[in-house]
N, C-alpha and C positions, 0 to 999 in steps of 0.2 A: 467462861467468856472467851471468845476468840480474840487473840491479840492482833491488832492491825496497825502497821505503821503507815500513815497516810502518804508519806513520801515514797515508800515502796510502791504503793498502789498507783500513784501518779506516774512513777517511772515505768512500771509494767504497762500501763495504758498508753504512755507516750511512745515507748520503744517498740512494743508489740512483737518482739522476736519470740522464737519457740519457747525458750525458757521462761520468758515473761508471761506468756499465755498459760503455761503450766502453773506457775505461781498464782496467777490471777484466779484461775479456775479452782485450784485447791483452797484458796482463801475465801472466795465469794460464791462458788456454786452451791455450798450448803444453804445459802439463803433460799434458793429455789426449792430445795428439798424440805426445808423447814416450812416454807409458805404453802407448799402443795401436799406434803405428806407422801410424796412419791420420788422416783429417781429419774424422771424425764427432765432434761435440761433445755428443751426447746420452748418457744413462746406459745405454741398451740395454734390450732385453727378453730375459732370460736363460732358458735351459732346458737340459736334458741335451743337446739337439741343437745349441744355440747357447751354448757355454760359454766362449768367449773374447771379449774386448771388441769386436773388429771384427764378428764374426759376430752378437753380441747387438745391436750398434748397427744393423747392416743389417737384422736381423730386426724391430726396432722400426719402422724406416722402411717395411718391407714391410707390416707390420700396419697402420700408420698410412695407407699408400697404399690398401690394400684398404678400410679403414673410410671413407676419403674418396671412394671410388668413382671413382678416377682413370681407370679404363678407359673411362668414359663422358664424361669431361670434355674440352673442347677447350683450355681454358686454366686456369691456377691461379696464385695468388699464394702464394709461400712467404715469409711475413713473419717477419723475424728469421732469415734464411737461413744464418747462420754462414758456414762455408767452402764452402757449396753442395754438400757431399757427398750430402745427401739428395736434392736436386734432380737430381743426376747419376744416382742410382740410379733415381728415378722416370722420368726421361727415357728411360733405357735399357729400363725395364720397359713404358713406355707411349709408343711412338714417335710417336703422333698428338697427344700432349699438348705444349702450349707453356707454359713456366714463366716466371714473372717473379719473380726473387729480390729481395726488398725488404729492405734492411739499412741502418740508420743508420751502421754501422761501415764507413767507406770503405776502411780497410785490409784488412778481410776481403773486401770486394767485389773488390779488386784481386788477390786470390789466384788467381782464375781469369779467363780471358779467352776470348772467341770460342767459347763453347760452343754447339753445335747445339741449337736449340729452348729455350735459356735466355737470358733477358735480365736484366741486372743494373741495379738502380735504387737509388741512394743517397737514402733517404727515411725519415722517421719513420713509425712504425706508426699514429700517430693522425691523419695526413693523407696518405692513400694517393693517389698520383698517377694515378688512373684515373677514367674517367667513370662516371656512374650506370649500374647494371645492365649491366656490361660483362664480368664474369668469372664462371666457373662454380664455382670453389672458392677459398676463403681458408683457408690452412693456417698453423698456428702450432705447430710441433713443438718443444716444450720451450723456448719463447721468450716466450709471453704473460705469464709471471710477471714479465717485465721491462718490459712496456708500461705507460706512465703518462701520463694516467689510462687504466686498462684499459677503462673504459666508452666512451671515445672511440674506441678501436680496434674495439670491438664495433659501435658505430654506423657507423663507416666501412665495416666489413665488410658491414653491412646495406645501405649505400648502393651499394656497387660490385657486389654479387652480383646475378645474374639471378634471376628468380622461382623457378627450380628449383635455385638454387645452394646450396652447403653451406659452413658454417663448421665447421672441425674443429680441435680443440686437444688437445695433450698437455701436461698441467700438473702439476708437483709441488704438492701441497696439504697443508694440515693438516686434521685431523678435528675434528668438533664436540666430541667427548669430551676433546680435548686442551687443554693450556694452553701458551701460548708459553713460560712459565717452565720447562716440561719439556724444551724444546729444548736447553737448556744451550749447549754450544759452537756448535751449529748456528745459534743466534741471530746469531752473528757471521760464521760461515763459509758459511751459506746465503745467497748474495749475490743475493737477489731478494726480492720481496714474499712474505709468508707467507699466501697466500690460503686461507681456510677453505672447504671444499667447498660448504656451503650458501650462503655469501656469493657464491661464483663462479657457482653455478647461478642464484641470484636476479638477479645482475647481467646474466647472459645473457638470462634470461626478461624482465626489465624493459626490455631494450633491443631487443626485437622478434624474438627467436628462440625456437624450441621445441626442447628437447633430445630427440632421438629415440634416442640411444644413449649410455649412460654405463657405463664399465667401469673398475673400480679394479684396477690391476696392480702396486701397490707391492711385493708379495712377490716378483715376478719382475724387479724393478728394483733396489731398494736392497740387499736381503739378499745376492743372489749377487754383486753388484758388490763389496760389502765383503769377502765371502769370497774372491773372486778376488784382491783386493789383498793380503789377509793371507797367502794361500797363496803368492803370488809377490812378496812384499814385497822380498826381498833383491835380486832382479834389477831390479825396478822402481825401487827406491831408488837403486841404482847409476846407472841412466839419468837419473833426476831430478836427482841431485846433480851431474851434469856441467853442469847449466844453472841450478840454483836452490840457495840456501843451505839448510843442513841443517834449520833450523827450519821451513821451508816443507813439507818432507816429513813432519816430525813432526806438524804441524797437519793435513795431509791425512790421515794415518793415523788420528789421533784423531777427525777429523770423520767418516770412513767408519765407524768403529766406533760412534760416536754415532748416525749415520744408520741403521745396521742396528738398533740397540737401539730407536730411536724408531719404526721401521717395525714391529718385533715388538710393541711396546707400543701400536700403533694411534694414535700421536701424529701421524705423517705418512703420506701415501699418494701415489699417482700416478694421475691420472685421464685417461682418453681420453673426449672429448666430441664428439659429432656433432650438429650443429644445423641446422635449416632455418628459413626465414623463417616467422614466426608466423602470417601470414595465408595460408599455403599449406596446403591441405587434404590 
């Protein structure tokens, strides 16, 4: 049984500094692994064809890889790389691509070793250990919401990218018409910054990038994820309770229900953003 101090979890979620995010992921990300049987940590892109967690998560990675034009890239930074499952999928799909997995969480980096065409770097997202104009792609798949300050990450991406390089992000966001008061339980269980879409776009634009592709996919992310959990709750609950106290599963269940409701009411969404350097015609 994984021991969890609720006060620690509250403080990690409230403060959201880099150390807190590391502690939170080390404590709670195994829930995703237990529930899915895999090592992807993203919410997935769900459809009739991709209707189980692993299939949906891999589908999101493929969509993200296509958006990032990885087929024409020589190298890419996967910043906030988690357990490196997305990088392994991209490496297998694009054999000429060399990936650098950047993660401040050393425990996650140790999860995999000696992967062909993947190098692992223990570093913060706001001080990338690369020279100027040295990489083709900077990728942040469901991780940028944890980078603080986010503007520093965007500036670092600008610095390390080649002239024709791309910054591509997949980010859970709130919408302009929403109010944080409407998030309810999600204010405490959504363990990242609650970036509003216009704020995020303005931050990107003011730091030297032009957004060339913007797609909202929340209805293919939150709603089917919550539906899957509800439909399979009994079996998933039994798996989770082997490792976590019962109140953790109850909070997870209520959070997913609130997440679906917030998505349906257009309080939250999930955006894919593809960006080029602003001075590139």
